[in-house]
C-alpha positions as CSV (number, residue, x, y, z in Angstrom):
1,M,24.5,-11.1,1.5
2,P,21.5,-13.3,1.7
3,L,18.1,-12.9,0.3
4,Q,15.2,-11.5,2.5
5,L,11.6,-12.5,1.8
6,R,8.3,-11.0,2.7
7,Y,4.7,-11.9,1.8
8,K,1.4,-10.8,2.2
9,K,-2.2,-12.2,1.0
10,T,-4.7,-10.1,-0.9
11,E,-8.2,-10.3,-2.0
12,L,-9.1,-7.5,-4.3
13,P,-12.8,-7.2,-5.5
14,F,-13.9,-7.3,-8.9
15,R,-15.6,-4.4,-10.6
16,Y,-18.4,-6.7,-11.8
17,P,-19.0,-10.4,-10.4
18,F,-16.8,-12.2,-13.0
19,T,-18.4,-15.4,-14.7
20,I,-16.9,-18.0,-16.7
21,S,-18.1,-21.5,-17.6
22,K,-16.6,-22.8,-14.7
23,G,-18.4,-20.4,-12.1
24,T,-18.6,-17.0,-10.6
25,K,-16.3,-15.1,-8.1
26,T,-16.2,-11.5,-6.8
27,H,-13.0,-11.3,-5.5
28,Q,-9.7,-12.5,-6.3
29,P,-7.2,-13.8,-3.8
30,A,-3.5,-13.8,-4.6
31,L,-0.1,-14.2,-2.9
32,I,2.1,-11.1,-3.1
33,V,6.0,-11.7,-2.4
34,E,9.0,-9.2,-1.9
35,L,12.7,-10.3,-2.4
36,E,15.4,-8.1,-1.4
37,H,19.0,-8.4,-2.3
38,R,21.6,-5.8,-2.1
39,G,19.2,-2.8,-1.4
40,A,17.0,-4.0,-4.4
41,R,13.4,-5.2,-3.7
42,G,11.6,-7.0,-6.2
43,F,7.9,-8.1,-6.2
44,G,5.9,-10.9,-7.5
45,E,2.3,-12.2,-7.5
46,A,0.4,-15.6,-7.8
47,P,-3.3,-15.4,-8.0
48,A,-5.2,-18.3,-6.7
49,I,-7.6,-20.1,-9.0
50,A,-9.8,-22.5,-7.6
51,Y,-10.0,-25.2,-10.2
52,Y,-6.0,-25.8,-10.0
53,N,-6.3,-26.3,-6.4
54,L,-3.6,-24.2,-5.2
55,P,-5.1,-21.5,-2.8
56,V,-3.3,-18.9,-1.4
57,E,-3.2,-20.9,2.0
58,K,-1.1,-23.8,0.4
59,M,1.4,-21.2,-1.1
60,V,1.8,-19.7,2.2
61,E,2.1,-23.3,4.0
62,D,4.7,-24.3,1.4
63,L,6.6,-21.0,1.5
64,E,6.7,-21.1,5.3
65,R,7.7,-24.7,5.5
66,K,11.0,-23.7,3.3
67,K,11.4,-20.0,3.9
68,M,14.9,-20.5,5.0
69,F,15.9,-22.4,1.8
70,V,14.3,-19.4,-0.3
71,E,16.4,-17.0,1.3
72,K,19.8,-19.0,1.8
73,F,20.3,-19.1,-2.1
74,A,23.7,-17.5,-3.3
75,Y,21.8,-15.4,-5.9
76,T,23.3,-14.4,-9.1
77,D,20.5,-14.5,-11.7
78,P,16.8,-15.3,-12.3
79,E,17.3,-18.5,-14.6
80,R,19.6,-20.1,-11.8
81,Y,17.2,-19.1,-9.1
82,W,14.1,-20.6,-11.2
83,H,15.8,-23.7,-11.6
84,Y,16.5,-23.9,-7.6
85,L,12.9,-22.9,-6.9
86,H,11.4,-25.7,-9.2
87,H,13.2,-28.2,-7.4
88,L,12.2,-26.7,-4.1
89,F,8.8,-26.5,-4.8
90,P,8.0,-29.3,-7.3
91,Q,4.2,-29.1,-6.7
92,N,3.5,-25.4,-6.6
93,N,4.2,-23.9,-9.8
94,F,2.0,-20.8,-8.7
95,L,4.4,-20.0,-5.9
96,V,7.4,-20.5,-8.1
97,C,5.6,-18.0,-10.5
98,A,5.3,-15.3,-7.6
99,L,9.2,-15.8,-6.7
100,D,10.4,-15.8,-10.2
101,I,8.8,-12.7,-11.1
102,A,9.9,-10.9,-8.0
103,S,13.5,-12.4,-9.0
104,W,13.3,-10.9,-12.3
105,D,12.0,-7.4,-10.8
106,M,14.9,-7.4,-8.3
107,Y,17.3,-8.4,-11.0
108,G,16.3,-5.5,-13.5
109,K,16.7,-3.1,-10.7
110,L,19.9,-4.4,-9.6
111,R,21.1,-4.0,-13.5
112,N,19.1,-0.4,-13.7
113,K,17.3,-1.4,-16.7
114,P,13.5,-2.1,-17.4
115,L,13.1,-6.0,-18.1
116,Y,12.0,-5.3,-21.8
117,Q,15.4,-3.4,-22.2
118,L,17.5,-6.0,-20.4
119,W,16.0,-8.6,-23.0
120,N,16.8,-6.3,-25.8
121,L,13.0,-6.0,-27.0
122,D,11.4,-3.1,-29.1
123,Y,8.5,-2.3,-26.9
124,S,6.7,-0.4,-29.8
125,K,6.2,-4.0,-31.2
126,S,3.7,-5.0,-28.5
127,P,0.4,-6.1,-29.6
128,V,-2.9,-4.4,-28.4
129,C,-4.4,-5.7,-25.3
130,D,-7.9,-7.1,-25.2
131,Y,-10.6,-6.5,-22.8
132,T,-12.7,-9.3,-21.1
133,I,-16.5,-9.4,-21.0
134,G,-17.6,-12.0,-18.6
135,I,-20.7,-14.3,-19.0
136,D,-24.0,-12.2,-17.9
137,T,-27.2,-11.1,-19.4
138,V,-27.0,-9.4,-22.8
139,E,-28.0,-6.1,-20.9
140,K,-25.2,-6.4,-18.6
141,M,-22.7,-7.5,-21.3
142,V,-23.7,-4.6,-23.4
143,E,-23.3,-2.1,-20.4
144,K,-19.7,-3.5,-19.7
145,M,-18.9,-2.8,-23.6
146,I,-20.4,0.7,-23.5
147,E,-18.6,1.5,-20.3
148,K,-15.3,0.3,-21.8
149,P,-15.1,1.4,-25.5
150,W,-12.2,-1.0,-26.6
151,P,-10.7,-2.3,-30.0
152,I,-10.6,-5.6,-28.9
153,Y,-13.2,-7.7,-26.7
154,K,-12.3,-11.2,-25.3
155,I,-15.9,-12.6,-24.7
156,K,-16.6,-15.7,-22.3
157,V,-18.8,-18.2,-23.6
158,G,-19.3,-22.2,-22.9
159,V,-22.8,-21.9,-21.9
160,P,-26.2,-22.4,-23.4
161,G,-27.2,-19.7,-25.6
162,D,-23.6,-18.4,-26.0
163,I,-23.8,-17.7,-30.0
164,E,-27.0,-15.5,-29.3
165,L,-25.0,-13.7,-26.5
166,V,-22.1,-12.8,-29.1
167,A,-24.5,-12.2,-31.9
168,A,-26.3,-9.6,-29.8
169,L,-23.2,-7.8,-28.7
170,R,-21.9,-7.5,-32.4
171,K,-25.1,-5.6,-32.8
172,H,-23.3,-2.7,-30.7
173,T,-19.8,-2.8,-31.8
174,D,-17.4,-3.2,-34.9
175,A,-14.6,-4.3,-32.4
176,V,-12.4,-7.5,-32.9
177,F,-14.2,-10.2,-30.8
178,R,-12.0,-13.1,-29.5
179,V,-14.1,-16.0,-27.7
180,D,-12.9,-18.1,-25.0
181,A,-15.1,-21.4,-24.2
182,N,-12.7,-22.2,-21.1
183,A,-13.2,-25.8,-22.0
184,G,-16.9,-25.6,-21.9
185,W,-18.0,-27.2,-25.2
186,T,-18.2,-30.8,-26.6
187,L,-16.8,-31.6,-30.0
188,E,-20.4,-31.5,-31.6
189,E,-21.1,-28.2,-29.9
190,A,-17.8,-26.5,-31.3
191,L,-18.3,-28.1,-34.8
192,E,-21.8,-26.3,-34.7
193,K,-21.0,-23.0,-33.2
194,I,-17.4,-22.2,-34.5
195,P,-19.0,-21.7,-38.1
196,H,-21.6,-19.0,-36.8
197,L,-18.8,-17.2,-34.7
198,N,-16.6,-17.2,-37.9
199,E,-19.8,-15.3,-39.5
200,L,-19.8,-12.8,-36.5
201,G,-16.2,-11.7,-37.2
202,V,-14.5,-13.7,-34.4
203,E,-10.7,-13.5,-34.6
204,F,-10.0,-16.7,-32.9
205,I,-11.6,-19.3,-30.5
206,E,-9.6,-20.0,-27.2
207,Q,-9.9,-23.6,-25.6
208,P,-13.1,-25.0,-27.2
209,L,-12.7,-28.3,-25.4
210,A,-11.7,-30.3,-22.5
211,K,-8.1,-29.8,-21.7
212,D,-7.6,-33.8,-22.1
213,N,-9.8,-34.2,-25.5
214,W,-6.9,-34.4,-27.6
215,E,-8.6,-36.5,-29.9
216,G,-11.6,-34.2,-30.3
217,M,-8.9,-31.4,-30.7
218,K,-7.4,-33.0,-33.6
219,V,-10.8,-33.0,-35.5
220,L,-11.5,-29.6,-34.8
221,Y,-8.1,-28.4,-35.8
222,N,-8.7,-29.9,-39.2
223,K,-12.2,-28.6,-39.5
224,S,-12.6,-25.1,-37.8
225,P,-12.8,-22.2,-40.0
226,L,-11.1,-20.1,-37.0
227,P,-7.8,-20.3,-35.3
228,L,-8.0,-22.5,-32.0
229,I,-5.7,-21.4,-29.1
230,A,-4.6,-23.7,-26.3
231,D,-5.4,-22.1,-22.5
232,E,-6.1,-25.2,-20.2
233,A,-4.4,-27.5,-22.4
234,C,-1.3,-25.7,-22.3
235,V,-0.1,-25.4,-18.6
236,F,3.9,-26.6,-18.5
237,E,7.0,-26.2,-21.1
238,A,6.1,-29.8,-22.5
239,D,2.4,-29.0,-23.2
240,V,3.7,-26.8,-26.0
241,Q,4.8,-29.6,-28.4
242,K,1.7,-31.8,-27.3
243,C,-0.6,-28.7,-28.6
244,H,1.2,-28.7,-32.1
245,Q,-1.4,-29.7,-34.8
246,H,-4.0,-29.9,-32.4
247,F,-4.1,-26.1,-31.8
248,H,-3.0,-23.1,-33.8
249,G,-1.5,-21.2,-31.1
250,I,-1.0,-21.2,-27.3
251,N,-2.1,-19.0,-24.4
252,I,0.8,-18.9,-22.0
253,K,-0.1,-18.0,-18.3
254,L,3.0,-16.9,-16.1
255,T,1.2,-18.3,-13.0
256,K,0.3,-21.6,-14.4
257,C,3.8,-22.4,-16.0
258,S,5.7,-21.1,-13.1
259,G,7.0,-17.6,-14.1
260,I,8.8,-15.5,-16.6
261,T,11.8,-17.9,-16.8
262,P,9.7,-20.8,-18.4
263,A,7.4,-18.6,-20.3
264,K,10.5,-17.3,-22.4
265,R,11.3,-20.8,-23.2
266,M,7.7,-21.6,-24.3
267,I,7.8,-18.7,-26.3
268,D,11.0,-19.9,-28.1
269,K,9.3,-23.2,-28.6
270,A,6.1,-22.1,-30.0
271,R,8.0,-20.0,-32.6
272,E,10.0,-23.0,-33.4
273,L,6.7,-24.7,-34.1
274,E,5.3,-21.8,-36.2
275,M,2.5,-21.6,-33.7
276,K,0.7,-18.3,-32.7
277,I,1.5,-16.9,-28.9
278,M,-0.6,-15.3,-26.6
279,I,0.1,-14.4,-23.0
280,G,-2.9,-14.4,-20.8
281,C,-3.6,-13.1,-17.4
282,M,-5.3,-14.8,-14.4
283,N,-6.8,-11.3,-13.1
284,E,-3.6,-10.2,-11.8
285,S,-3.1,-6.8,-10.2
286,T,-0.7,-4.6,-11.8
287,I,2.3,-6.3,-10.1
288,G,1.5,-9.6,-12.1
289,S,0.2,-7.9,-15.2
290,A,3.6,-5.6,-15.4
291,A,5.3,-9.0,-15.7
292,I,3.1,-9.9,-18.7
293,A,3.5,-6.3,-20.3
294,H,7.3,-6.5,-20.3
295,L,7.0,-10.0,-22.4
296,A,4.4,-8.3,-24.9
297,P,6.9,-7.6,-27.8
298,L,7.6,-11.2,-28.1
299,V,3.9,-12.3,-28.9
300,D,1.1,-12.1,-31.0
301,Y,-1.7,-11.6,-28.7
302,I,-2.0,-10.0,-25.2
303,D,-4.8,-10.4,-22.6
304,M,-3.6,-8.6,-19.6
305,D,-6.7,-6.8,-18.3
306,G,-6.6,-7.7,-14.6
307,P,-6.1,-4.1,-13.4
308,L,-9.1,-2.9,-15.6
309,L,-11.4,-5.7,-14.2
310,L,-10.4,-5.2,-10.6
311,A,-12.2,-2.5,-8.4
312,E,-9.1,-1.9,-6.4
313,D,-5.3,-2.4,-7.1
314,I,-2.1,-2.5,-5.2
315,A,0.4,-1.2,-7.4
316,T,1.1,1.6,-10.2
317,G,3.3,1.4,-13.1
318,L,1.1,0.4,-16.2
319,T,-0.8,2.8,-18.3
320,Y,-4.1,1.4,-20.5
321,D,-5.0,3.6,-23.4
322,Q,-7.5,1.8,-25.8
323,G,-5.7,-1.2,-25.5
324,K,-2.3,-0.1,-25.7
325,V,-0.5,-0.6,-22.7
326,S,2.6,1.6,-21.4
327,V,5.0,0.5,-19.1
328,S,7.1,2.7,-17.0
329,E,10.7,3.3,-17.8
330,K,11.9,2.6,-14.1
331,P,14.1,-0.6,-13.5
332,G,12.7,-4.1,-13.4
333,L,9.0,-4.4,-13.9
334,G,8.7,-0.4,-13.3
335,I,6.1,-0.6,-10.7
336,S,5.5,0.9,-7.2
337,T,3.6,-0.4,-4.4
338,N,3.4,0.5,-0.7
339,L,2.1,-2.8,0.3
340,F,5.2,-3.6,2.3
341,E,5.8,-0.2,3.8
């Protein structure tokens, strides 16, 4: 029985305008896909991120051009299907991610097990999820924290006056702070700012320098009093080895690396290199966030607050309680959506 594919474009509004060092956006565009095989329907998601130059329109264009080949594959398991898709869309890792997540969701339903059980994971070992505070005025950032009391905040920085922002936020909470510069600092700025952030009780720094500044990262790696986590510098599987001894850990984004299948291999490689592991989000709805949630027991840190940052959602199946994320016991991703009804 051949696979059946359907897709829809979405553009969900943020609760607040979302600002990082690269710019501001009010909505998150994404491609949602549905794969069906032997009565099981799996869902996947790929958000579009402007600075990776893979808009939803490009995903749709590639999908339409090769839809027949996506559907004609003799499906047996997600790993084989990912390899097929990886060669079918070599320049569109975002699209491969959406299809890979849908494939895993469908596979879990065919096996009648939630994904974390399919992988023999203990979900009680999942780390606490952080909540992201985008760049804004001090007053607005404090307002966001008060509205959402949380044990861990991820604070976006990488703009002038950012250390003063973090210091002002620290006056209002004893919660754990994580700081994400989104490649917004020079080496000199990082060397100056990180000791101050250490004094403010920050847990780690995410992507302090430009993604290709390996020489600068080597200097920072040897001097930083705080752990450094790669994000923009760690996209594909081969990047894990490159990040070793330049960063203390990596942040895996399913959309960037092309799905659950390569993410699991990246986790294995990082463990082999004794690096810390984070799985991060790109403002996915509950569909993409559920894929992250099922991998949570394998990693040290989780950043999957997309559904909390969005004003609207398109699926149910995840519960957030003070950073503790619960998944449904339904098979696959455990989500429900009427997007394709």
